N, C-alpha and C positions, 0 to 999 in steps of 0.2 A: 547448451548452456542456458538458453532462454526458455521460460515457461510462462504459460498463461495462468494468471491468478484471478480467481473470482474476488471481487471486492466484498460482496455479500455472498457467502458460500451457498452453493446449490442446496446443500443439506439444511440450510436455514431459509429456504424459499427464495434464494437469489436466482435470477434467471440466467440462462445461457444466452447472454446478449453482450454485444461489444461494449455497451455503456456500463456493464457490470464487470469489466475485465481490465487487466493490466498485463503488459508483457514485461516480465522481470527476470533478472538473473536468478538461477535456482536458489542461491543463498539468500537473496533479498526476498524471494517468494516465501521461503521458510520463515524469515523474520516478520514478514507481513502477516502471514497466517497465524503466527503465535503472538502477535501484538507488539512486537518490538520496533516496528516500522509502519508508517502510514503515509497517506497523502492528505493534503488540505484541499479545500474547495477550489483554490486557485492553482491546483496541480503542482504543489511543492512538496518535497519530501520532508517528513518529520521522523526523527529517530528518538526512541525512548531512552532516557537516562538509566533505565533499569538494566540495560545491557551491561553497563559498567558495574552497577551495584551488585547484580546477581552473578555475573560471569567474570568480572574483573578484566574485561577487555572491551573491544568495540571501536577502537580508534579508527579502524578502516571504515567503519560505517558512519561515524560522526561527521566525516567530511562531506557526506551527502546532505546534511541538514540544510534546509532552505533552498536547495537546488530545484530547478524546475524539471518536470518530466521532459525527457529529450524529444520524444516523438508523440504527438497526439493525432488522433484521426482528424481528417480534414472537415468532416461533417460534425456540427455541434451535437447532433443526436447520438453520435457514436462515441463521444468523449465521456470520460467517467461521470456518471450521474451523481449530482450532489446528494441525493437521498441515500445512495449506497455508500458514498464517502462518509456521510454523517453516521450511518448505521455502524460502519467499521470503527469509526473514531469513538463512538459511544459504547459499543458492545465488545470490541476486541482489543483496541489499542491500549497499551499499558503506559500511557504518558505520565 
């Protein structure tokens, strides 16, 4: 049920590195990759309003808005890198 998601995809020159990855449920991974879900620099979840607009659903996902990622790596260098987060928010997220 859990999958590793690249924040900046490998196909877009994103590295295979812990700081460029998130461990997500498979459905959340799909939403992340398609721009309907992202994280902020302070590791909080943001969900696009376009789920409701485009698919007329999403109630299950809106409850995650503003929640912190549950588990982060202990070492700062392994935590999601702000440059990859910014890239995802600017290039992929449909906020």
